[in-house]
C-alpha positions in Angstrom: -10.1 -2.4 -13.1 -7.7 -2.4 -10.2 -6.3 0.8 -8.9 -2.4 1.1 -8.1 -1.2 2.2 -4.8 -0.3 5.9 -6.5 -3.9 6.3 -7.6 -5.3 5.3 -4.7 -3.1 8.0 -2.6 -4.4 10.7 -5.4 -7.7 9.3 -4.6 -7.2 10.1 -1.0 -5.5 13.4 -1.3 -8.4 14.6 -3.0 -10.9 13.3 -0.6 -9.6 15.1 2.3 -9.8 17.7 0.1 -13.8 17.8 -0.6 -14.3 16.7 3.2 -12.3 19.7 4.0 -13.9 22.3 1.8 -17.6 20.8 1.6 -18.0 19.3 4.8 -18.2 16.4 6.8 -20.6 14.5 5.3 -18.1 13.2 2.6 -15.9 12.1 5.1 -16.9 8.1 4.4 -15.2 8.7 1.1 -12.1 9.6 2.7 -12.2 6.8 5.2 -12.5 4.4 2.1 -9.5 5.9 0.5 -7.2 5.8 3.3 -8.4 2.2 4.7 -7.6 0.9 1.2 -4.6 2.8 1.5 -3.3 1.4 4.5 -4.1 -2.0 3.6 -2.7 -2.1 0.1 0.8 -0.3 1.9 0.5 -3.1 5.1 0.2 -6.0 2.7 3.6 -4.6 0.4 5.3 -3.8 3.7 4.4 -7.5 5.1 5.5 -9.1 1.7 8.6 -7.3 1.6 9.6 -8.2 4.9 9.1 -12.1 4.1 11.2 -11.6 1.0 13.6 -9.4 2.8 16.4 -10.1 5.3 14.9 -12.8 7.0 15.3 -15.0 4.5 18.4 -17.2 4.6 20.7 -17.2 1.7 19.7 -19.8 -0.9 23.2 -22.5 -0.6 25.3 -22.1 -3.8 25.8 -25.6 -6.1 29.1 -26.4 -6.3 30.8 -26.7 -9.4 33.8 -28.9 -10.2 37.2 -27.0 -10.1 
């Protein structure tokens, strides 16, 4: 089962609250969520950059007039 970026962000927030209220021993849980969110966001940004404005426009096919 794959989690969406939104699900991971919600989990990261919950993990941060657990660390705040229950102590640093739960930090590895937060750290794992945080790293996964950053990796996914970075991957999405990299994909968008590759598809974005740096791509040359596709030449149009010329039809007969």
